[in-house]
C-alpha positions as CSV (number, residue, x, y, z in Angstrom):
1,M,3.9,7.9,-0.1
2,W,1.8,5.5,-2.1
3,I,2.7,1.8,-1.8
4,R,1.2,-0.4,-4.5
5,G,-1.4,-2.7,-3.0
6,R,0.0,-1.8,0.5
7,Q,2.5,-4.6,-0.1
8,L,5.4,-4.6,2.4
9,R,7.7,-6.1,-0.2
10,D,7.3,-3.0,-2.3
11,L,8.2,-0.8,0.6
12,E,11.3,-3.0,1.2
13,T,12.3,-2.6,-2.4
14,I,11.9,1.2,-2.3
15,L,14.0,1.3,0.9
16,L,16.6,-1.0,-0.7
17,G,16.9,1.6,-3.5
18,Y,17.3,4.3,-0.9
19,G,20.1,2.4,0.8
20,V,21.9,1.9,-2.5
21,A,21.6,5.6,-3.4
22,L,23.2,6.5,0.0
23,E,26.2,4.3,-0.9
24,V,26.4,5.4,-4.5
25,H,26.4,9.0,-3.5
26,G,28.7,8.6,-0.6
27,V,26.2,9.8,2.0
28,N,27.4,9.2,5.5
29,E,24.2,7.8,7.0
30,S,23.6,4.7,9.0
31,F,20.8,2.8,7.3
32,H,19.2,0.1,9.4
33,L,16.7,-1.3,6.8
34,N,19.0,-2.9,4.3
35,P,18.6,-6.6,3.8
36,G,20.7,-8.3,6.4
37,G,21.0,-5.0,8.2
38,P,20.4,-4.2,11.9
39,F,16.6,-4.2,11.7
40,G,16.5,-7.7,10.2
41,E,19.1,-8.9,12.7
42,W,16.9,-7.5,15.5
43,L,13.8,-9.2,14.2
44,H,15.7,-12.5,14.0
45,A,17.0,-12.1,17.5
46,R,13.6,-10.9,18.9
47,F,11.3,-13.4,17.2
48,G,13.5,-16.1,15.7
49,W,12.1,-15.3,12.3
50,S,14.2,-16.4,9.2
51,M,15.6,-13.4,7.3
52,S,16.5,-15.5,4.3
53,C,13.9,-13.7,2.2
54,G,14.2,-10.3,3.9
55,W,12.4,-8.6,6.7
56,A,9.3,-7.8,4.6
57,Q,8.6,-11.5,3.9
58,A,9.3,-12.4,7.5
59,I,6.8,-9.8,8.8
60,T,4.2,-10.7,6.2
61,E,4.4,-14.4,7.0
62,N,4.1,-13.7,10.7
63,A,1.5,-10.9,10.7
64,G,-1.4,-13.2,11.3
65,T,-4.6,-11.1,10.9
66,E,-2.8,-7.8,11.3
67,D,-1.9,-5.7,8.3
68,P,1.8,-6.4,7.6
69,L,2.4,-2.7,6.7
70,V,0.9,-1.6,10.1
71,L,2.9,-4.3,11.9
72,F,6.1,-3.1,10.2
73,F,5.7,0.4,11.6
74,D,4.8,-1.0,15.0
75,L,8.0,-3.1,14.9
76,V,10.1,-0.1,13.8
77,D,8.7,1.8,16.8
78,E,9.7,-1.1,19.1
79,Y,13.1,-1.3,17.4
80,R,13.7,2.4,18.1
81,T,12.3,2.1,21.7
82,D,14.9,-0.7,22.3
83,G,17.6,1.9,21.7
84,H,18.3,1.5,18.0
85,T,18.4,4.8,16.3
86,S,19.4,6.0,12.8
87,R,22.5,7.9,14.0
88,Q,22.8,9.6,10.7
89,T,24.1,12.9,9.4
90,G,21.3,13.1,6.8
91,T,17.6,13.6,7.1
92,A,16.3,10.1,7.7
93,G,13.7,9.6,10.3
94,R,12.5,6.4,12.0
95,A,15.2,3.8,12.1
96,G,16.7,5.1,8.9
97,V,13.4,5.4,7.2
98,P,13.3,8.6,5.0
99,E,10.9,11.2,6.5
100,E,9.0,11.2,3.2
101,I,7.8,7.6,3.8
102,G,4.1,7.9,4.5
103,A,4.1,11.7,4.3
104,G,0.5,13.0,4.0
105,Q,-1.1,9.7,4.9
106,K,-2.9,9.0,8.1
107,N,-3.6,5.8,10.0
108,Q,-5.6,5.3,13.1
109,D,-2.5,4.2,15.0
110,H,0.3,6.2,13.2
111,D,0.1,9.7,12.1
112,W,3.3,9.1,10.0
113,L,2.0,6.0,8.1
């Protein structure tokens, strides 16, 4: 998936649309990446970051010299390692992230980025 300018905010917006589509179409799937959802709550509890502007802004502000998009996927991995799973009936993958996110792209650290 192409993400304009590799901006994490754009990925968050895409995922927000995905979450809304799940609700609109009555798909019974737990989605962890909605604003104010379990992933954001975990970030707040883990790091004390404010979630008032969403998880994308929190990660971007606290990424330091690391690419925020890479940091996001590292944090999703950690979130899942901590026992948080998507527990869905649909086809979402990492922490409720659709399998198509990043399909066909490679990164030195993540083959699914």
